N, C-alpha and C positions, 0 to 999 in steps of 0.2 A: 368193660370200661366204656366203650363207645356204644351208641345205640345200635342194636342189631335188628330190632323189629319195632316199627312204629305203627300203632293202630289209631287211626283217625275216627272220631265219633261220626255216626251217621246211621242211616236206615240199615236194617239187617246186620247189625254188628259192626258196621263201619268198614273202612278200607284199611287193609294191612299192607305195609310196605316193608319188604325184607331188606336186610343189609347186603353187602357185597358177597358174592358166592365164594365159599372157601374160607370165610372169616368166621372164626368161632367166637362165641360170646365169652369164653374164658381167658381171652388175651389180657394180660396185665400191662401196666405202664412199662415195665421192664422189657417185655416182649416187643412192644411197639417201638421203644427206643432202640432195641437191638436190631430191629428191622430197618430203622431209619439211619442210624449212624454211619454205616458204610457209604451211603450216598453223600453224607456231609463231607467225608474225606475226599470223595471224588470232586464235589463242588469246590472244596478248598483248593485242591490241586489245579483244577481248571481256572479258578479265579487267580491263583498265583501265576499261572502261565500267561493269562491275558494282561495282568498288571505288569509283569516283567516285560512283555512285548511292548505294551503301551509306554512304559517308562523308558525303555530303550529307544523307542521311536522319538520320544520327546528329547532324549539326549542327542540323538543323531540330527534331528531337525532344529535343535536349539541354536545352532550356528554360533554367533558371537553374543547372543543374549544370555547373560549369566543367570537371569531369573528363570528362564525356561530350562536351562541345564540343571539348576538347583531343584526345580520342581520334578524333573525326571529322576534325579538321584533320590529325592525323598520318596517318590512313588515306588521305586525299586526297593528301597530300605523298608518302607512300611509293608510292602507285599511280603517280603521275607520274614519280617518280625511277626506279622499276622499268621503266617503259615506255621512258624515255630511255636507260637502260642497254642494253636490247635493241636500240633503234634505233641508238645509237652503236656498239655492238659490230658490227652489220652493216656500217656504214660504215667502221669501222676495218679490218675484214677486206678490204673493197674497196680502201681506201687502201694498205694494206700490199701487197696483190696487184699494184696498179699500180706502186708504187715499185720493188719487187723483180722485176717482170715475171713473176709467178707465174701462169701461165695456168690452172693447176689451180684456184686460188682464184677467179679471175674467172669461170671457166666453171661452178664449183659454185655460187657465191654471186652470180652475175651476174643482171642483170634479165632 
C-alpha cells in the first residue's frame, strides 16, 4: 500500500531508498488501520481529560460571570459527547460486523 522502495533515476542505476525496517510490502489498509486505531482511543481519552480539566477550571474561575460559567459547562458537555461518539462508533462497527458476519471488520477493529 505504501511505498516501500523508491528508486531515483541517475547514473549506474540510480539511488534506491528503502522503507522503514520491519515494514512489509504486503500490509493492507486494514492492517494499517488496526495498528493506528488503539492510539486514537488513547488520544481521545487524553483529549477528554484535558477538556474536562479546562472546562472545570473555567467553571471555577468564572466567578460571577455567567457567560464564562456557561462556556465551561458547554466545554465539559462537548468533551463528554465527543468521547461518547468515538466510543459508540467503535461498538457500532463491532455490532455491524457481527450481524453481517464481516470478519474483516471484526479482525480489524476487534479487541
